[in-house]
C-alpha positions, 0 to 999 in steps of 0.5 A, spaced: 783 410 318 785 403 317 784 396 317 782 393 323 782 386 321 787 384 316 787 376 315 788 374 308 791 368 304 796 370 299 792 367 293 787 372 295 791 378 296 788 382 290 781 381 293 784 384 300 787 390 296 781 392 293 777 391 300 783 395 303 780 401 299 774 402 304 779 403 309 782 409 306 775 411 304 773 411 312 768 406 311 766 401 316 765 394 313 767 387 314 768 381 309 769 374 310 770 369 305 771 361 305 773 357 299 773 350 300 772 350 307 778 354 308 778 362 311 781 366 306 779 373 307 777 376 314 777 383 313 774 389 317 775 396 315 775 402 321 770 397 325 771 391 330 771 385 326 766 383 331 761 389 331 754 387 329 749 391 324 742 390 321 743 386 315 736 388 312 734 382 307 740 378 308 735 376 314 731 372 309 738 368 307 738 366 314 731 364 315 731 360 308 737 355 312 732 354 317 726 352 313 731 348 309 732 344 315 725 343 316 724 340 309 730 336 310 727 333 316 721 331 312 716 336 316 715 341 310 713 339 303 714 345 298 709 342 294 704 341 299 699 347 300 700 352 305 693 351 308 695 344 309 699 346 315 695 353 316 688 352 315 686 359 316 691 361 310 685 358 305 681 364 306 680 369 300 681 363 294 688 361 297 687 354 298 691 352 292 697 356 294 703 352 295 709 353 300 713 353 294 709 359 291 709 362 298 716 362 299 718 364 292 714 371 292 709 368 288 703 368 293 701 375 291 701 377 299 706 383 299 702 387 303 695 388 306 689 393 306 690 397 310 697 396 311 700 392 316 702 396 322 709 396 326 705 393 332 703 387 328 710 386 325 712 386 332 707 380 334 709 373 333 702 372 329 698 378 328 701 380 321 701 373 319 693 373 321 692 379 317 696 376 311 692 370 311 685 374 311 688 378 305 685 376 298 692 376 293 694 382 290 695 378 283 693 371 282 698 366 285 703 363 280 701 368 275 707 373 277 712 374 282 713 380 286 718 381 292 715 380 299 720 384 302 717 385 309 711 380 309 715 374 307 717 374 314 711 373 318 709 368 313 715 364 314 714 364 321 707 362 322 708 356 317 714 354 322 710 355 328 704 351 325 709 345 324 714 346 330 710 350 335 716 355 335 717 361 331 722 361 325 726 366 330 726 360 335 727 355 331 733 358 327 736 360 333 736 353 336 737 349 329 742 353 325 745 359 329 747 355 335 750 349 332 753 354 327 756 358 333 754 364 329 754 371 330 748 372 326 741 373 329 734 373 328 732 376 335 738 380 338 739 378 345 739 384 349 746 384 352 749 384 345 746 391 344 752 395 345 756 391 340 751 394 335 753 399 330 747 403 328 746 404 320 748 411 317 744 414 312 746 414 304 751 419 302 748 423 296 750 420 290 756 423 285 754 424 278 758 418 276 754 414 281 747 417 278 749 416 271 751 408 272 746 406 277 740 410 277 734 408 273 732 410 266 729 416 266 722 413 263 722 408 269 715 409 273 713 406 279 707 401 278 701 401 283 703 395 286 710 397 288 707 404 290 702 401 295 707 396 298 712 401 299 708 407 301 710 406 309 717 405 307 722 400 310 719 400 316 725 402 320 721 402 327 720 394 327 727 393 323 732 398 326 730 400 333 732 396 339 725 393 340 725 391 332 732 388 333 730 384 339 724 381 336 728 379 329 723 380 324 725 374 319 725 378 313 729 384 315 731 385 322 737 380 322 743 383 326 750 380 324 757 380 323 760 378 316 763 373 320 757 370 323 753 371 316 759 367 313 759 362 319 751 360 317 752 359 310 759 355 311 755 350 316 750 349 312 754 347 306 759 344 309 764 346 303 771 342 304 768 337 309 764 331 309 758 333 311 754 340 312 748 342 316 743 341 311 743 336 306 746 338 299 740 336 295 735 340 299 740 346 298 739 344 291 732 345 291 732 351 295 737 354 290 733 352 283 730 358 280 723 358 281 721 365 279 724 370 274 723 376 270 719 382 271 718 383 279 711 386 280 712 390 286 719 393 285 718 394 278 725 391 276 725 388 269 729 382 272 729 379 278 730 371 280 728 368 286 729 361 288 726 358 295 726 364 299 734 365 296 735 371 291 739 368 285 744 371 280 741 375 274 744 380 269 743 386 274 745 382 280 751 377 277 754 375 284 756 368 282 755 362 278 748 359 276 748 355 282 749 360 287 744 362 292 744 368 298 741 374 299 743 382 299 740 387 304 737 394 302 743 397 306 749 394 302 750 387 306 750 380 302 751 373 304 752 367 299 754 361 297 757 358 290 758 351 289 762 353 283 769 354 287 765 352 294 765 359 296 762 362 302 762 370 303 759 374 308 759 382 308 756 388 312 757 395 311 755 401 316 753 406 311 748 405 305 751 405 299 747 408 292 743 405 289 741 400 295 741 393 295 748 389 295 754 394 295 756 395 288 763 395 290 763 388 292 762 386 284 770 386 283 772 383 289 767 377 288 770 377 281 777 376 283 775 371 289 771 367 283 777 367 278 782 364 284 777 359 287 775 356 280 782 356 277 
């Protein structure tokens, strides 16, 4: 097998060569990078560069750009209470929860009791209504825990209460269309033939187990056990119906070109003006929560407003970088230091999950050249 798209700037030949190893491994992957607004890498291995895949939580990065547009327009105040926009949310002692807390995984609503169903998730308002009626699983603001799926309906309902549109509708009109991006929250049915269904993770090698497996004394805590009891919810994420609905937290469908196009449009690196005001992106990319994650029981996680931030266990960029990875390996981020934008997709999940670990040396090479 071989590269099916092989455009690279000579300065980034080393990064391109690292990616080319994927072709030899018969991985189906895409990598697109802009530096200072210039397309320096447009690579695909064993797949069309226009193929689309489910990108799981990379969807949150797309949703964050849409919410940033609301803040830029003055329609959404991060320090206002959620209940100001959505009165029913005040139930069960949540009247003082701020938008900032809600969007940085601090609101204590990673799931409901009983757990949210596929039918609720595939409804514009049902999951949100159940979350609004839920008592927080911890006192909001006292800790943070990944709202892996639930932040989707929470973001969408907040957007709906302000604009009358779901976040999928707002994102399509105000972000995806002007960015001309193949990155969807709600895949049009006519694009289904371009979708590459995700492939299951291969059993890890002994070397991968040693390098990436959790410590032997690690145990999943009770909050995480309750949140992930029903898995990742593939019925409402990777099924055709799930792709059409486009759950804003996990069911985005994109190419690497599409992911990079959204973040390049938003930042406007190399141009006079981006699609989102720089000061708003700075606000969204400021660390809001850092340390022990009460849901995934990871000792170090870092979140901005929706965005995932670099930290020692996920050092994908400078302190100013912002983006999001996905459970099956995909990644999107922007880094003001070097004016880097990167979009990456892969068809087969790579151990141990989250961003494909093989991206790290490629990112390091890109940053070395971009910041020289």
